[in-house]
Structures are given as C-alpha cells and as structure tokens.
OpenMM code with the backbone's topology and positions (N, CA, C; nanometers):
from openmm import Vec3, app, unit

residues = "UNK UNK UNK UNK UNK UNK UNK UNK UNK UNK UNK UNK UNK UNK UNK UNK UNK UNK UNK UNK UNK UNK UNK UNK UNK UNK UNK UNK UNK UNK UNK UNK UNK UNK UNK UNK UNK UNK UNK UNK UNK UNK UNK UNK UNK UNK UNK UNK UNK UNK UNK UNK UNK UNK UNK UNK UNK UNK UNK UNK UNK UNK UNK UNK UNK UNK UNK UNK UNK UNK UNK UNK UNK UNK UNK UNK UNK UNK UNK UNK UNK UNK UNK UNK UNK UNK".split()
positions = [
    Vec3(0.0822, -0.1194, 0.0000),
    Vec3(0.0000, 0.0000, 0.0000),
    Vec3(0.0872, 0.1268, 0.0000),
    Vec3(0.1959, 0.1193, 0.0748),
    Vec3(0.2866, 0.2346, 0.0816),
    Vec3(0.3487, 0.2645, -0.0553),
    Vec3(0.3782, 0.1602, -0.1303),
    Vec3(0.4350, 0.1769, -0.2640),
    Vec3(0.3360, 0.2480, -0.3563),
    Vec3(0.2106, 0.2099, -0.3475),
    Vec3(0.1061, 0.2750, -0.4267),
    Vec3(0.0942, 0.4223, -0.3887),
    Vec3(0.0918, 0.4486, -0.2603),
    Vec3(0.0842, 0.5866, -0.2115),
    Vec3(0.2053, 0.6672, -0.2588),
    Vec3(0.3191, 0.6065, -0.2554),
    Vec3(0.4435, 0.6728, -0.2962),
    Vec3(0.4382, 0.7145, -0.4436),
    Vec3(0.3726, 0.6357, -0.5290),
    Vec3(0.3657, 0.6669, -0.6714),
    Vec3(0.2486, 0.7585, -0.7055),
    Vec3(0.1390, 0.7453, -0.6343),
    Vec3(0.0207, 0.8260, -0.6653),
    Vec3(0.0269, 0.9667, -0.6073),
    Vec3(0.0933, 0.9831, -0.4955),
    Vec3(0.0948, 1.1136, -0.4302),
    Vec3(0.1551, 1.2236, -0.5187),
    Vec3(0.2658, 1.2020, -0.5880),
    Vec3(0.3185, 1.3080, -0.6759),
    Vec3(0.2208, 1.3462, -0.7879),
    Vec3(0.1489, 1.2486, -0.8403),
    Vec3(0.0492, 1.2782, -0.9441),
    Vec3(-0.0613, 1.3649, -0.8851),
    Vec3(-0.1091, 1.3278, -0.7696),
    Vec3(-0.2124, 1.4057, -0.7008),
    Vec3(-0.1634, 1.5481, -0.6743),
    Vec3(-0.0410, 1.5612, -0.6292),
    Vec3(0.0163, 1.6936, -0.6018),
    Vec3(0.0185, 1.7804, -0.7281),
    Vec3(0.0597, 1.7212, -0.8401),
    Vec3(0.0648, 1.7983, -0.9651),
    Vec3(-0.0749, 1.8376, -1.0115),
    Vec3(-0.1706, 1.7461, -1.0011),
    Vec3(-0.3068, 1.7743, -1.0486),
    Vec3(-0.3793, 1.8768, -0.9627),
    Vec3(-0.3374, 1.8926, -0.8386),
    Vec3(-0.4039, 1.9891, -0.7505),
    Vec3(-0.3199, 2.1142, -0.7277),
    Vec3(-0.2176, 2.1332, -0.8089),
    Vec3(-0.1339, 2.2523, -0.7921),
    Vec3(-0.2116, 2.3778, -0.8317),
    Vec3(-0.1816, 2.4877, -0.7655),
    Vec3(-0.2498, 2.6144, -0.7942),
    Vec3(-0.2270, 2.6597, -0.9380),
    Vec3(-0.1080, 2.6346, -0.9911),
    Vec3(-0.0783, 2.6761, -1.1289),
    Vec3(-0.1690, 2.6043, -1.2285),
    Vec3(-0.1868, 2.4750, -1.2112),
    Vec3(-0.2717, 2.3988, -1.3022),
    Vec3(-0.4184, 2.4364, -1.2847),
    Vec3(-0.4633, 2.4484, -1.1612),
    Vec3(-0.6036, 2.4814, -1.1362),
    Vec3(-0.6383, 2.6217, -1.1849),
    Vec3(-0.5440, 2.7146, -1.1791),
    Vec3(-0.5722, 2.8493, -1.2303),
    Vec3(-0.5895, 2.8471, -1.3820),
    Vec3(-0.5195, 2.7566, -1.4511),
    Vec3(-0.5401, 2.7427, -1.5959),
    Vec3(-0.6774, 2.6839, -1.6250),
    Vec3(-0.7245, 2.5968, -1.5385),
    Vec3(-0.8575, 2.5374, -1.5568),
    Vec3(-0.9673, 2.6406, -1.5345),
    Vec3(-0.9429, 2.7387, -1.4504),
    Vec3(-1.0413, 2.8445, -1.4246),
    Vec3(-1.0759, 2.9199, -1.5520),
    Vec3(-0.9781, 2.9385, -1.6384),
    Vec3(-1.0014, 3.0108, -1.7639),
    Vec3(-1.0751, 2.9244, -1.8647),
    Vec3(-1.0995, 2.8005, -1.8322),
    Vec3(-1.1662, 2.7041, -1.9197),
    Vec3(-1.0877, 2.6824, -2.0486),
    Vec3(-0.9571, 2.6964, -2.0393),
    Vec3(-0.8717, 2.6722, -2.1552),
    Vec3(-0.8511, 2.5219, -2.1704),
    Vec3(-0.8469, 2.4771, -2.2932),
    Vec3(-0.8260, 2.3347, -2.3170),
    Vec3(-0.6817, 2.3113, -2.3561),
    Vec3(-0.6381, 2.1907, -2.3391),
    Vec3(-0.5019, 2.1567, -2.3771),
    Vec3(-0.4874, 2.1621, -2.5283),
    Vec3(-0.5894, 2.1205, -2.5988),
    Vec3(-0.5848, 2.1175, -2.7435),
    Vec3(-0.7090, 2.1886, -2.7974),
    Vec3(-0.6925, 2.3104, -2.8443),
    Vec3(-0.8063, 2.3901, -2.8898),
    Vec3(-0.8767, 2.3263, -3.0090),
    Vec3(-0.8012, 2.2651, -3.0986),
    Vec3(-0.8632, 2.2012, -3.2153),
    Vec3(-0.9528, 2.0859, -3.1732),
    Vec3(-0.9088, 2.0111, -3.0750),
    Vec3(-0.9884, 1.8982, -3.0265),
    Vec3(-1.1209, 1.9480, -2.9691),
    Vec3(-1.1162, 2.0556, -2.8943),
    Vec3(-1.2381, 2.1130, -2.8372),
    Vec3(-1.3308, 2.1632, -2.9469),
    Vec3(-1.2737, 2.2294, -3.0468),
    Vec3(-1.3537, 2.2820, -3.1575),
    Vec3(-1.4195, 2.1684, -3.2353),
    Vec3(-1.3411, 2.0663, -3.2689),
    Vec3(-1.3959, 1.9536, -3.3449),
    Vec3(-1.5044, 1.8815, -3.2663),
    Vec3(-1.4863, 1.8692, -3.1365),
    Vec3(-1.5884, 1.8037, -3.0537),
    Vec3(-1.7185, 1.8825, -3.0572),
    Vec3(-1.7096, 2.0160, -3.0569),
    Vec3(-1.8326, 2.0957, -3.0614),
    Vec3(-1.8995, 2.0881, -3.1985),
    Vec3(-1.8209, 2.0733, -3.3053),
    Vec3(-1.8799, 2.0556, -3.4391),
    Vec3(-1.9540, 1.9232, -3.4456),
    Vec3(-1.8870, 1.8154, -3.4050),
    Vec3(-1.9463, 1.6827, -3.4191),
    Vec3(-2.0521, 1.6546, -3.3139),
    Vec3(-2.0633, 1.7392, -3.2123),
    Vec3(-2.1736, 1.7245, -3.1167),
    Vec3(-2.3053, 1.7643, -3.1829),
    Vec3(-2.2975, 1.8519, -3.2828),
    Vec3(-2.4185, 1.8962, -3.3532),
    Vec3(-2.4662, 1.7911, -3.4533),
    Vec3(-2.3732, 1.7320, -3.5254),
    Vec3(-2.4057, 1.6281, -3.6234),
    Vec3(-2.3078, 1.5131, -3.6056),
    Vec3(-2.3590, 1.3957, -3.5925),
    Vec3(-2.2770, 1.2771, -3.5686),
    Vec3(-2.1877, 1.2462, -3.6890),
    Vec3(-2.0674, 1.1988, -3.6599),
    Vec3(-1.9768, 1.1567, -3.7669),
    Vec3(-2.0180, 1.0225, -3.8258),
    Vec3(-2.1039, 0.9514, -3.7586),
    Vec3(-2.1402, 0.8174, -3.8044),
    Vec3(-2.2501, 0.8177, -3.9097),
    Vec3(-2.3099, 0.9324, -3.9364),
    Vec3(-2.4148, 0.9434, -4.0380),
    Vec3(-2.3729, 1.0453, -4.1433),
    Vec3(-2.4236, 1.0283, -4.2637),
    Vec3(-2.3948, 1.1230, -4.3708),
    Vec3(-2.4792, 1.2484, -4.3505),
    Vec3(-2.4180, 1.3643, -4.3707),
    Vec3(-2.4891, 1.4919, -4.3653),
    Vec3(-2.4483, 1.5728, -4.4873),
    Vec3(-2.5417, 1.6464, -4.5420),
    Vec3(-2.5118, 1.7261, -4.6611),
    Vec3(-2.4121, 1.8370, -4.6271),
    Vec3(-2.3514, 1.8907, -4.7298),
    Vec3(-2.2486, 1.9935, -4.7149),
    Vec3(-2.3012, 2.1138, -4.6376),
    Vec3(-2.4251, 2.1554, -4.6655),
    Vec3(-2.4817, 2.2732, -4.6005),
    Vec3(-2.4946, 2.2527, -4.4495),
    Vec3(-2.5361, 2.1331, -4.4073),
    Vec3(-2.5499, 2.1062, -4.2638),
    Vec3(-2.4143, 2.1080, -4.1940),
    Vec3(-2.3135, 2.0510, -4.2587),
    Vec3(-2.1799, 2.0502, -4.1992),
    Vec3(-2.1255, 2.1927, -4.1922),
    Vec3(-2.1471, 2.2723, -4.2969),
    Vec3(-2.1028, 2.4122, -4.2952),
    Vec3(-2.1728, 2.4901, -4.1845),
    Vec3(-2.3018, 2.4636, -4.1647),
    Vec3(-2.3761, 2.5295, -4.0573),
    Vec3(-2.3196, 2.4893, -3.9210),
    Vec3(-2.2897, 2.3615, -3.9038),
    Vec3(-2.2323, 2.3146, -3.7773),
    Vec3(-2.0968, 2.3797, -3.7516),
    Vec3(-2.0140, 2.3899, -3.8551),
    Vec3(-1.8814, 2.4514, -3.8405),
    Vec3(-1.8946, 2.6000, -3.8090),
    Vec3(-1.9833, 2.6700, -3.8797),
    Vec3(-2.0033, 2.8131, -3.8550),
    Vec3(-2.0549, 2.8381, -3.7143),
    Vec3(-2.1506, 2.7571, -3.6724),
    Vec3(-2.2070, 2.7712, -3.5389),
    Vec3(-2.1026, 2.7427, -3.4314),
    Vec3(-2.0229, 2.6390, -3.4512),
    Vec3(-1.9176, 2.6058, -3.3549),
    Vec3(-1.8113, 2.7152, -3.3511),
    Vec3(-1.7779, 2.7717, -3.4674),
    Vec3(-1.6783, 2.8797, -3.4717),
    Vec3(-1.7292, 3.0027, -3.3979),
    Vec3(-1.8568, 3.0365, -3.4172),
    Vec3(-1.9146, 3.1517, -3.3472),
    Vec3(-1.9151, 3.1277, -3.1968),
    Vec3(-1.9548, 3.0088, -3.1553),
    Vec3(-1.9570, 2.9766, -3.0125),
    Vec3(-1.8157, 2.9750, -2.9551),
    Vec3(-1.7202, 2.9241, -3.0318),
    Vec3(-1.5817, 2.9164, -2.9856),
    Vec3(-1.5210, 3.0561, -2.9714),
    Vec3(-1.5498, 3.1444, -3.0673),
    Vec3(-1.4897, 3.2779, -3.0673),
    Vec3(-1.5633, 3.3791, -2.9809),
    Vec3(-1.6950, 3.3673, -2.9723),
    Vec3(-1.7732, 3.4711, -2.9056),
    Vec3(-1.8537, 3.4214, -2.7867),
    Vec3(-1.8509, 3.2930, -2.7592),
    Vec3(-1.9269, 3.2375, -2.6479),
    Vec3(-2.0485, 3.1626, -2.6984),
    Vec3(-2.1008, 3.0734, -2.6161),
    Vec3(-2.2089, 2.9856, -2.6620),
    Vec3(-2.3431, 3.0549, -2.6815),
    Vec3(-2.3598, 3.1761, -2.6321),
    Vec3(-2.4907, 3.2401, -2.6399),
    Vec3(-2.5042, 3.3351, -2.7578),
    Vec3(-2.3982, 3.3560, -2.8343),
    Vec3(-2.4049, 3.4480, -2.9481),
    Vec3(-2.5105, 3.4081, -3.0495),
    Vec3(-2.5168, 3.2821, -3.0938),
    Vec3(-2.6217, 3.2477, -3.1914),
    Vec3(-2.7620, 3.2739, -3.1374),
    Vec3(-2.7842, 3.2457, -3.0103),
    Vec3(-2.9152, 3.2706, -2.9499),
    Vec3(-2.9459, 3.4195, -2.9503),
    Vec3(-2.8485, 3.5021, -2.9145),
    Vec3(-2.8695, 3.6469, -2.9141),
    Vec3(-2.8955, 3.6972, -3.0553),
    Vec3(-2.8245, 3.6417, -3.1522),
    Vec3(-2.8450, 3.6825, -3.2911),
    Vec3(-2.9846, 3.6494, -3.3391),
    Vec3(-3.0344, 3.5306, -3.3055),
    Vec3(-3.1696, 3.4925, -3.3453),
    Vec3(-3.2734, 3.5805, -3.2763),
    Vec3(-3.2481, 3.6146, -3.1504),
    Vec3(-3.3407, 3.7034, -3.0793),
    Vec3(-3.3468, 3.8399, -3.1465),
    Vec3(-3.2313, 3.8919, -3.1840),
    Vec3(-3.2260, 4.0218, -3.2507),
    Vec3(-3.3011, 4.0170, -3.3827),
    Vec3(-3.2792, 3.9114, -3.4598),
    Vec3(-3.3489, 3.8978, -3.5879),
    Vec3(-3.4991, 3.8848, -3.5686),
    Vec3(-3.5416, 3.8057, -3.4698),
    Vec3(-3.6853, 3.7872, -3.4498),
    Vec3(-3.7500, 3.9170, -3.4034),
    Vec3(-3.6800, 3.9968, -3.3230),
    Vec3(-3.7343, 4.1267, -3.2822),
    Vec3(-3.7442, 4.2206, -3.4016),
    Vec3(-3.6470, 4.2129, -3.4909),
    Vec3(-3.6477, 4.2973, -3.6100),
    Vec3(-3.7648, 4.2599, -3.7008),
    Vec3(-3.7916, 4.1302, -3.7149),
    Vec3(-3.8998, 4.0853, -3.8025),
    Vec3(-4.0368, 4.1180, -3.7452),
    Vec3(-4.0470, 4.1285, -3.6128),
    Vec3(-4.1758, 4.1597, -3.5502),
    Vec3(-4.2184, 4.3026, -3.5805),
    Vec3(-4.1220, 4.3918, -3.5959),
    Vec3(-4.1537, 4.5348, -3.6186),
    Vec3(-4.2108, 4.5612, -3.7548),
] * unit.nanometer
topology = app.Topology()
chain = topology.addChain("A")
for resn in residues:
    res = topology.addResidue(resn, chain)
    for name in ("N", "CA", "C"):
        topology.addAtom(name, app.Element.getBySymbol(name[0]), res)
C-alpha cells in the first residue's frame, strides 16, 4: 500500500497545484482544435452522412460559439426575431 501511495501522491500533487487549477479556471483546453472539433461533431454525428450545407452550418455555429461564447447564436436569433416583428 505504501508503494502505491508513494507513486500516486506526486500525481495528485501535480493535479491539484495552484498553477494547473488556475489554468482550468479560464476554461482553456489543452488542445483547442480537439475542443472545436468536438463541438462541431456534437451537432451532427460523424457516423451518419450529412449534406455539405449542414456541416457548414455546424462549423459556422461552432466557430461563433468558440470565438464569441455559446450564447451568441441565441442572441443573434433574438435580434433577428425582434427585427422581423416590427
């Protein structure tokens, strides 16, 4: 048991360091491309065929959310719907 503790404790120390946790506060990912691709494929599954327009929409939506935050498309639709009501 002591041997296990001896090997796991340094890993625990590194994972709970203030420097690492402060980077997590910013919600930064280790690999930005991986995060972006995951948000694209969360909209449309890679296991099914989707037309070019749907994939372009997923990429555009993911890019907007990645660059401006997840609520930008919602705010844009609200603005458009208010404009159309007038």
